[in-house]
N, C-alpha and C positions, 0 to 999 in steps of 0.2 A: 469667700462669701461671709458676711457678718452673721454672727450668732444671734438669732431672733430673741433668745432668752436674755442675752446680755443687754440688748437694746431695750427690751421691756423692763428689765430691772433698773436701768438708768432712768427711764421715764418715771417709774414708780418712786424711785429715790428722789428725783427732782420734784415731783408733785408733793411728796411728804415734806420735803424741806420748805417748799413754798407755803404749804398749809401750816406748818409749825411756826414759821416766821410770822404769819398773819395772826395766829393765836397768841403768840408771845407778845408781839408788838402792838396788837390791836388796841388793848385797853390803854396803852401808854401813848399812842399816837394822838395828836391833836391836829385839828385843821389849821390851814394857813391863817385864817382870820384870828383864831385863838392865839396862835403863836405871836402874830404881829401885835395884837392887843395887849397881851401880857408883857411883851417886850417894851412897848410904849409905857405901860403902867409902871414897869420897873424903872424906866428912865425918868419919868416925872416924879417918882418917889425920891430921887436924888435932889429934886428941886423943892421938896417940902410938901408936895401934894400927895394925898392918900393914894396908894397904888390901885385900890378898887375903883376910885373915881377916875383915875387916868385910864385904866383898862376899859371902863364903861364908855368913856368919851372916844377912845380909839376905836372900839367896836362900832359905835354910832357913826363915826366918820367913815369907816370902811363900808358900812351898809348904805350910807347916803351916797357915797361914790358909786357903789354898785348899782343902786337904783337910778341914779342920774345917767349912768352909762346905758342901762337898759332903755330908759326913756329916750335918750338920744338915738340909739339904734332903731327903736320903733319909729320915731319921727322920720329918720332918714329912709327907712324902708317904705313908709307910707308915701313919702315924697317921690321916691324912685318908681314906686308902683303907679302913682298918679301920672307920671310922665309917659308911661306906656300907653295910656288911653286918652 
């Protein structure tokens, strides 16, 4: 039979490791849009364009793509719903 104290200590140790990783990596973590935009900004800086301008335009392109995708999904949902009645 498994020792309940040993199982509990493993759970507490795992929870502590998870929380510590979140505290340490939390401020350093950036979202995927930020990572992509800064990568594009770094790339266009090699072409002679200011990295801030490149980052801004990349973020604008991502947000436009996201909004277009949401709009398309909404229109398709409305169309499918209209077909039911």
